[in-house]
Structure formats: structure tokens, C-alpha cells
N, C-alpha and C positions, 0 to 999 in steps of 0.2 A: 850521296852529295845533294845538296839543295840546289833547287831550281831557282836562282836569283830572280829571274824574269818573271817566273810565274808568281813567287811571292809579292814581287814588285807591283804586278798588275792588281793582285787582290786587295793589297794594303791600300792601294790608291783609290778603289772603289768602297772602301769600307767609311762610309760617312760618318759614324759614331766614331770610330777610332780617330779619323782625321780632325773632326770638329769638337770632340769632347775629351776622349780618353787621353790623347796626346796632350792637350791643353793642362790637364790636371797631373798628368805624369811630369810634365816640364815644370810645372809649378812647383812640385815636391824635389825635384832635382836642383833647381836653383835656390831653393830654401837650405839645402844641404850643401851646396857649393860655398854659399855665403858664409857658412859656419866655420870655414877652414881657410887656410892660406891656398891662394890659388892663381898664383902668378903664371903657372904654366899648367896649361890644362890638356888632356887627351881625350877625345870623344871617340869612341869605338861604336860604330854605326848610329848615324845621323838623322834616318829617315829624310823627309822632304826638307827639313830646315835644322840647322845646325843651333846647339846652344850658344854658339859664339856671337849670334844675334842679340842674345838676353844678357850676356855677362859684360859688364864694362871695363873692369880693371885688371885685365890680364895683360902680361908681355908678350906670350906667344902662346898659340892655340893650335893644336894638331886634329884634324878630322880625319877618319879612317871609315870609309864606306864601300862595300862591293857593288852595290848597285849603281850603274851609270845614270840611271834617271834621276836617282835620290841625290848622288853627289854633284851632279849638273846643276839640279834645281837648287840646293842649298848654296852652293858656291856663286850662282847667280843671284839668289836672294839676298845674301850677305852683301855682295857688291852693290846691290841697288839700295840697301841700307845705309852703308858706310864704307868708303874708300880707305877710311883711318883703320877700321877694325878688318877689312879684308887683306889688308897689306901684313897684319900679324898673324894670319891664319895660313896654315898649310893643309893642303888637301891630298889625300892620296885613296885612290881607289883601288881596293884589293881586299882579299880576306885577312882579317887579323888572326894570328900573327904570321902565317906561312908567305904570304905575298908582300907584306909591307915592312917586315921588322928590321931588315937590312937597312932600310932609309931613317929609322928612327932609333936603332938600338943605343946609339952613343946619348941619347937624350934621357933624362929623369924628371917626371913630371911631379908637381905638388898635388894634383888631384885627377883621377882617372875616372871616366864615368862611362858604365857598361850599361845602357839603358835598354830594356825590354830586349834581350838578345841572348843570354845565358841558356834560356829554356829551349831556344832553336837549334843549339849546337849539338850534333852528335855525340862529340868528345868535349865537352866543357872545361876540363882540364887543359887543354891545349891553349884556350885563351888565356886562363890563369897563369900557363908557362910564359906566355907571351908578355903578359902583365908583370911578372916577376923581372924580366930583363929592363924594362922602363920604369921601374919603381925603386925606391930605398926605402928606409925605415920610417921616413917622415911622411911618404906618399900616403893620401887618403883615396882608397878606392870605393866608389860608390855602385853598387850594384842592384838594379830592380827588375823584378819578373812578376807575371801574373800569380796570384794568391790562390791556392788549391782550396783554401777556407774562405774565400770571397762569399758574401751573402748569396750573390747570384747561384753559386755552385752549391753551397748548402741548400738552397731551395730545390735546386735541380735533383739533388740526392734525396732530399724528403719527398719529393714528388715522383720518385722512381723514375727519372729521366736518365740518371747516371747510376751506374752499379755501386760506386763507392766514390767518396769526396775527391780523390786523387786519380780518379779515371781519366783518360782522354776525352774530350768532348768533340764534336765534329769539327768545330773551329780549331781545336788543336792539331787535328789530323790534316785539315784542308791547309794550314799555315805552315806545315812541314815542321811542327815542333816535336821537340824529342824528350820533354821533361815537363813535368807539372810539380811545381815545387809548393811546400809549406815553408814557413818560416824556419822551423825545425830541420828540415831535410836540406835545404839551402845552406845553412850554417854548418850541418854535417858534412855537405860536399866540400866547403872551404877548408874546414879542420882536417878532413881526412887527405885533401890534396896536399897541405901544409905539413902534416905528418909524413907524407911519403917524400916529401922534398927535404925534410930535417929542418922544417921551419916551423914558425908559430904564428897564429893569427890574433891580431889585438882588435876585438870587436868594440867599436866605438859607440854605436846605437843602430837600432833598427825599429822596424815597425810596419804599419801598411797605412794605405791612403785611398782616397776617393771610394766611396760605398757605392756599389753598383748593385741593384737589387735584381736585375734581369740581364740576359745575354745581350750582346752587341745588337744582334738582328732584333730582338724584342724591344730594346730600347729605341733602334730607328723607325719601328713601326709606330711607337708611341709619340715620338716627336713628329713625325709626319702627320698622324691623326689629331695633333695639337692636344694629346692628353697631358703630356709634360712639356715644359718649356725650358730654357737655360737656367731660368730662376729656381725652378725644382731640382734641376741638376746641380746647381751650386748648393743648394740644400743638402743633396746627397753627400756631396765633398763634406760638408760641415758635420754630417752626422758621424764621422770618424771619431769624436770625442766620446760619444756614447758607445761605440763598438769598436775599439781600438784594434782589435785583431782580425776584423772581417772586411776590410777595404778590399777593393778588387785586384790591388797590386800589393807586393811586399817589398821592402829595401833593406839593405844592410851597407854601414859604412864601416870600413876595417882598414888596418894597417897590416902588412906582411913583415914580420919581424925577421931578419934575415942575419941575427948574429951567429947563427950556427951554420949558416948556409954555406956548404963546401963548393957547390957547382957541380957540373956534370961534363 
């Protein structure tokens, strides 16, 4: 069982995560949302701020978040930004799906976001089970997770810091993470889950984003020492066109095809 309070405290203290990694992760998620219909959006795990602040054209938006600090901050931040938006957003505090699914099970969403979360789940299939309840054949599901083949992990492997490329780092362990995904293993997880449910996965697109050459802690040290600045970090983000597989995080967009689904 994850200690949500411990995770929340460590997350808030991570300057690079909050000031930079979240920025480029959110940038990618918003790019993907805007490619598809998104009148109704479900965000599973919002962190300190919900994507509802950055998307303008939804009819209703649901946020699920187990951390009381995160969900209170996200709700307050949205209310300060726009009362019109906040009126269209429902917040549910609890773990997805077990603690909240009864409240939203009658809804079907156009777009579901599972951002930087699946790798932290001890049983990721449970989240997919919950997503199945609130999606239909048209629903686009976006998942992003850290990339096992991020440039900084490849460097750590070649430097002898980690024993193999998909090994757990100190940060993985400290943040109670249960999986280290490559794009191949992430897609395999989705397909295996779908096969077990007598379903199929329609993979829409996938990739990686935001090249990060060093670990979070190393990046923080270089920023504080004025070795690199926001302009250089933005340059790292743009490097993805030269090394499309080695971004710090990976994503997949997919649909669950339910034509053969018989239920349980």
C-alpha cells in the first residue's frame, strides 16, 4: 500500500519536477488532448494543478486524486483562475478506481488522462479495469510514464551507476514506484490486459518527449549553480526531434475496442 502523504511531501520538495518536468509533461498532454474530441475529460491524478485550467472547450471535466493536499490545491487554483471553469469540474478525492468508481460509473468520457501514474501502481491492471467502466469504443486514453530508455538512464547505465537500463533507481524506490517502463513493455502491458479481458487495443500514436540528460537531482544542482537555465532546458525539449526515442517520458494514446467484451 502506497503512503500517499509521504509521496506528496517528496513531490512538493522536488524543484525540478514541479518547475520543469511537469511543464513539459503538461505541454505534451495538452498537445494530445487537442488532437481528439474532448467534450468530456477524466483526469486520474492531477498533482498540484489540474489540466482543467489549461483546456478551454470541455463541457464537463472530472478530476480524481487521492492526495488531500493535491486536490485541495488544484480545486483552489482552478477557482481562482475561473469560476466558469470550476462550475464544470467535479473533484473526487480517493484512489481510482476502488474509492471513486461508484460516483462516476454511469459516465463515459471522450478523453481520459492517466499522467505520470501507472508506473506507481502495484497492480496497474486495476486502473485499466476502472478505465474500462467509464470508456467506450470512441474514448481516447492517454498514458504517460517515465522512459526506461531516457537519455539520462542510458548515461547512468553506461557509467555503471545502474546495473541494467530497466533497473530501479534510487528515485524510483524513494517515490514508491513499482514499474520501469519502456515503450515496448508499456504497450505489452496494455495488450496483455486487453487479451485477458477479451478486448483489443487500438493504438493511435506513441512516442517520447523532453530530453533530459541528467537525473532530477543533478539537473537541480546545475540550475542552482547557473550552469544551465530555462533557455537551455527548453532546448533540451526541442532535442526530441533528433532523438525521438530517448525523451525522459513516453506516452501512448489508444482506444479500447469493446466489440467482443462480455463483461464479468
